[in-house]
Short mmCIF file of the C-alpha atoms (twelve columns), coordinates in Angstrom:
data_MODEL
# 
_entry.id   MODEL 
# 
loop_
_atom_site.group_PDB 
_atom_site.id 
_atom_site.type_symbol 
_atom_site.label_atom_id 
_atom_site.label_alt_id 
_atom_site.label_comp_id 
_atom_site.label_asym_id 
_atom_site.label_seq_id 
_atom_site.Cartn_x 
_atom_site.Cartn_y 
_atom_site.Cartn_z 
_atom_site.pdbx_PDB_model_num 
ATOM 1   C CA . UNK A 1   225.169 66.509 -94.082  1 
ATOM 2   C CA . UNK A 2   226.198 64.783 -97.336  1 
ATOM 3   C CA . UNK A 3   228.424 67.776 -98.089  1 
ATOM 4   C CA . UNK A 4   230.273 67.316 -94.777  1 
ATOM 5   C CA . UNK A 5   230.751 63.568 -95.044  1 
ATOM 6   C CA . UNK A 6   231.919 63.268 -98.651  1 
ATOM 7   C CA . UNK A 7   235.173 65.187 -98.304  1 
ATOM 8   C CA . UNK A 8   238.675 64.315 -99.482  1 
ATOM 9   C CA . UNK A 9   240.337 61.811 -97.194  1 
ATOM 10  C CA . UNK A 10  237.198 60.712 -95.407  1 
ATOM 11  C CA . UNK A 11  236.732 57.049 -94.623  1 
ATOM 12  C CA . UNK A 12  232.970 56.547 -94.620  1 
ATOM 13  C CA . UNK A 13  230.867 53.571 -93.602  1 
ATOM 14  C CA . UNK A 14  227.700 53.108 -95.624  1 
ATOM 15  C CA . UNK A 15  225.288 50.961 -93.677  1 
ATOM 16  C CA . UNK A 16  223.116 48.800 -95.913  1 
ATOM 17  C CA . UNK A 17  225.019 49.704 -99.101  1 
ATOM 18  C CA . UNK A 18  223.058 48.792 -102.225 1 
ATOM 19  C CA . UNK A 19  225.249 46.955 -104.745 1 
ATOM 20  C CA . UNK A 20  225.077 48.160 -108.348 1 
ATOM 21  C CA . UNK A 21  223.418 44.952 -109.539 1 
ATOM 22  C CA . UNK A 22  220.574 45.672 -107.103 1 
ATOM 23  C CA . UNK A 23  220.601 42.116 -105.779 1 
ATOM 24  C CA . UNK A 24  222.260 42.568 -102.417 1 
ATOM 25  C CA . UNK A 25  223.185 45.020 -99.689  1 
ATOM 26  C CA . UNK A 26  225.609 45.047 -96.777  1 
ATOM 27  C CA . UNK A 27  227.704 47.479 -94.786  1 
ATOM 28  C CA . UNK A 28  230.568 48.812 -96.886  1 
ATOM 29  C CA . UNK A 29  233.408 51.288 -96.495  1 
ATOM 30  C CA . UNK A 30  234.444 53.898 -98.999  1 
ATOM 31  C CA . UNK A 31  237.379 56.264 -99.140  1 
ATOM 32  C CA . UNK A 32  236.857 59.664 -100.733 1 
ATOM 33  C CA . UNK A 33  239.967 60.355 -102.808 1 
ATOM 34  C CA . UNK A 34  238.761 63.738 -103.995 1 
ATOM 35  C CA . UNK A 35  235.581 65.557 -104.922 1 
ATOM 36  C CA . UNK A 36  234.212 68.624 -106.613 1 
ATOM 37  C CA . UNK A 37  230.707 70.086 -106.803 1 
ATOM 38  C CA . UNK A 38  229.441 67.281 -109.053 1 
ATOM 39  C CA . UNK A 39  231.550 64.166 -108.543 1 
ATOM 40  C CA . UNK A 40  233.456 62.218 -105.928 1 
ATOM 41  C CA . UNK A 41  236.408 59.969 -106.711 1 
ATOM 42  C CA . UNK A 42  235.988 57.041 -104.366 1 
ATOM 43  C CA . UNK A 43  237.305 53.605 -103.534 1 
ATOM 44  C CA . UNK A 44  234.796 51.067 -102.276 1 
ATOM 45  C CA . UNK A 45  236.211 48.357 -100.061 1 
ATOM 46  C CA . UNK A 46  235.065 45.562 -97.825  1 
ATOM 47  C CA . UNK A 47  237.024 44.483 -94.790  1 
ATOM 48  C CA . UNK A 48  238.067 40.893 -95.056  1 
ATOM 49  C CA . UNK A 49  240.227 38.500 -93.134  1 
ATOM 50  C CA . UNK A 50  240.052 36.035 -96.012  1 
ATOM 51  C CA . UNK A 51  243.183 35.885 -98.090  1 
ATOM 52  C CA . UNK A 52  242.025 33.588 -100.876 1 
ATOM 53  C CA . UNK A 53  244.984 34.538 -103.089 1 
ATOM 54  C CA . UNK A 54  247.445 33.800 -100.259 1 
ATOM 55  C CA . UNK A 55  249.017 37.234 -100.642 1 
ATOM 56  C CA . UNK A 56  251.613 38.501 -98.167  1 
ATOM 57  C CA . UNK A 57  249.845 40.299 -95.338  1 
ATOM 58  C CA . UNK A 58  252.575 41.384 -92.983  1 
ATOM 59  C CA . UNK A 59  253.417 44.849 -94.334  1 
ATOM 60  C CA . UNK A 60  251.149 47.864 -94.054  1 
ATOM 61  C CA . UNK A 61  250.758 49.609 -97.400  1 
ATOM 62  C CA . UNK A 62  251.218 48.732 -101.037 1 
ATOM 63  C CA . UNK A 63  252.431 45.407 -102.310 1 
ATOM 64  C CA . UNK A 64  252.488 43.971 -105.789 1 
ATOM 65  C CA . UNK A 65  252.414 40.224 -106.315 1 
ATOM 66  C CA . UNK A 66  252.580 39.129 -109.921 1 
ATOM 67  C CA . UNK A 67  250.668 41.926 -111.591 1 
ATOM 68  C CA . UNK A 68  248.241 42.444 -108.690 1 
ATOM 69  C CA . UNK A 69  248.782 45.626 -106.676 1 
ATOM 70  C CA . UNK A 70  246.940 45.847 -103.367 1 
ATOM 71  C CA . UNK A 71  247.001 47.984 -100.259 1 
ATOM 72  C CA . UNK A 72  247.009 46.097 -96.976  1 
ATOM 73  C CA . UNK A 73  245.876 47.425 -93.597  1 
ATOM 74  C CA . UNK A 74  246.310 45.153 -90.595  1 
ATOM 75  C CA . UNK A 75  243.457 44.991 -88.130  1 
ATOM 76  C CA . UNK A 76  243.975 47.279 -85.162  1 
ATOM 77  C CA . UNK A 77  246.199 49.814 -86.995  1 
ATOM 78  C CA . UNK A 78  245.002 53.344 -86.154  1 
ATOM 79  C CA . UNK A 79  244.522 55.288 -89.374  1 
ATOM 80  C CA . UNK A 80  244.123 58.896 -88.238  1 
ATOM 81  C CA . UNK A 81  243.193 61.399 -85.552  1 
ATOM 82  C CA . UNK A 82  239.971 59.576 -84.644  1 
ATOM 83  C CA . UNK A 83  242.079 56.467 -83.962  1 
ATOM 84  C CA . UNK A 84  239.772 54.373 -86.152  1 
ATOM 85  C CA . UNK A 85  241.021 50.886 -86.955  1 
ATOM 86  C CA . UNK A 86  239.478 47.998 -88.827  1 
ATOM 87  C CA . UNK A 87  238.543 44.978 -86.743  1 
ATOM 88  C CA . UNK A 88  239.566 42.675 -89.610  1 
ATOM 89  C CA . UNK A 89  242.578 42.666 -91.882  1 
ATOM 90  C CA . UNK A 90  241.706 44.797 -94.891  1 
ATOM 91  C CA . UNK A 91  242.873 44.262 -98.425  1 
ATOM 92  C CA . UNK A 92  242.130 47.033 -100.892 1 
ATOM 93  C CA . UNK A 93  242.302 45.828 -104.460 1 
ATOM 94  C CA . UNK A 94  241.841 48.185 -107.386 1 
ATOM 95  C CA . UNK A 95  239.513 46.295 -109.665 1 
ATOM 96  C CA . UNK A 96  236.003 47.577 -110.283 1 
ATOM 97  C CA . UNK A 97  236.032 49.613 -107.074 1 
ATOM 98  C CA . UNK A 98  237.677 52.897 -108.064 1 
ATOM 99  C CA . UNK A 99  234.964 55.169 -109.373 1 
ATOM 100 C CA . UNK A 100 234.037 58.686 -110.288 1 
ATOM 101 C CA . UNK A 101 230.492 58.925 -108.942 1 
ATOM 102 C CA . UNK A 102 227.955 61.666 -109.158 1 
ATOM 103 C CA . UNK A 103 227.279 63.182 -105.744 1 
ATOM 104 C CA . UNK A 104 223.583 62.814 -106.469 1 
ATOM 105 C CA . UNK A 105 224.010 59.012 -106.465 1 
ATOM 106 C CA . UNK A 106 224.485 59.215 -102.690 1 
ATOM 107 C CA . UNK A 107 221.105 60.823 -102.167 1 
ATOM 108 C CA . UNK A 108 219.500 57.371 -102.177 1 
ATOM 109 C CA . UNK A 109 220.997 56.753 -98.726  1 
ATOM 110 C CA . UNK A 110 219.489 57.948 -95.518  1 
ATOM 111 C CA . UNK A 111 221.939 60.429 -94.001  1 
ATOM 112 C CA . UNK A 112 222.024 58.283 -90.868  1 
ATOM 113 C CA . UNK A 113 223.456 55.433 -92.975  1 
ATOM 114 C CA . UNK A 114 226.545 57.464 -93.968  1 
ATOM 115 C CA . UNK A 115 228.946 57.480 -91.030  1 
ATOM 116 C CA . UNK A 116 232.266 59.321 -91.026  1 
ATOM 117 C CA . UNK A 117 234.781 56.976 -89.405  1 
ATOM 118 C CA . UNK A 118 238.096 58.708 -90.053  1 
ATOM 119 C CA . UNK A 119 239.819 61.638 -91.744  1 
ATOM 120 C CA . UNK A 120 242.795 59.986 -93.399  1 
ATOM 121 C CA . UNK A 121 246.019 61.994 -93.600  1 
ATOM 122 C CA . UNK A 122 247.199 63.200 -97.026  1 
ATOM 123 C CA . UNK A 123 250.272 60.982 -96.703  1 
ATOM 124 C CA . UNK A 124 247.981 57.926 -96.518  1 
ATOM 125 C CA . UNK A 125 245.957 59.100 -99.534  1 
ATOM 126 C CA . UNK A 126 249.115 59.686 -101.556 1 
ATOM 127 C CA . UNK A 127 250.402 56.182 -100.787 1 
ATOM 128 C CA . UNK A 128 247.017 54.722 -101.673 1 
ATOM 129 C CA . UNK A 129 246.862 56.612 -104.982 1 
ATOM 130 C CA . UNK A 130 250.426 55.626 -105.872 1 
ATOM 131 C CA . UNK A 131 249.485 51.977 -105.317 1 
ATOM 132 C CA . UNK A 132 246.184 52.336 -107.161 1 
ATOM 133 C CA . UNK A 133 247.879 53.755 -110.241 1 
ATOM 134 C CA . UNK A 134 249.938 50.563 -110.565 1 
ATOM 135 C CA . UNK A 135 246.745 48.659 -111.373 1 
ATOM 136 C CA . UNK A 136 245.888 47.716 -114.947 1 
ATOM 137 C CA . UNK A 137 242.205 47.933 -114.002 1 
ATOM 138 C CA . UNK A 138 241.970 51.676 -113.386 1 
ATOM 139 C CA . UNK A 139 239.539 53.288 -115.818 1 
ATOM 140 C CA . UNK A 140 241.661 55.160 -118.343 1 
ATOM 141 C CA . UNK A 141 239.034 57.911 -118.401 1 
ATOM 142 C CA . UNK A 142 239.872 58.887 -114.804 1 
ATOM 143 C CA . UNK A 143 243.533 57.836 -114.572 1 
ATOM 144 C CA . UNK A 144 244.825 61.259 -115.621 1 
ATOM 145 C CA . UNK A 145 242.600 62.919 -113.032 1 
ATOM 146 C CA . UNK A 146 243.827 60.530 -110.321 1 
ATOM 147 C CA . UNK A 147 247.450 61.330 -111.196 1 
ATOM 148 C CA . UNK A 148 246.688 65.043 -110.838 1 
ATOM 149 C CA . UNK A 149 245.024 64.442 -107.458 1 
ATOM 150 C CA . UNK A 150 248.081 62.504 -106.254 1 
ATOM 151 C CA . UNK A 151 250.402 65.319 -107.327 1 
ATOM 152 C CA . UNK A 152 248.349 67.864 -105.343 1 
ATOM 153 C CA . UNK A 153 248.665 65.962 -102.066 1 
# 
């Protein structure tokens, strides 16, 4: 089951996601950018309608304000063949949420808590990666790998 869900381009909901500090849990989305037999390159994101930085939120896709790149998805926009859409405006920032994670780290979740919501098209992934690579907060240890993934799409 884990093998089927953690595939490139999958938008996955993790119910009762355990935060790394171990102090809290809540439902959380992740996007699988790529994976191999050991690791998955993922973006964790929360849906939010709060725009505390007062960033422009009228254009779908990548925007850069100051030195802050972000990817914006309006609520109700269908993202793929399953016609999944977020019920809240979604801002994807690229700070502390782009990770290379061991596949074994997902074994702590009950398979019923990992729900495939959408298979995102490669064009979406490429736009997301292009935006992500504008961030100064991408781990330099995986940046080269992310560039290679983008070029393969």
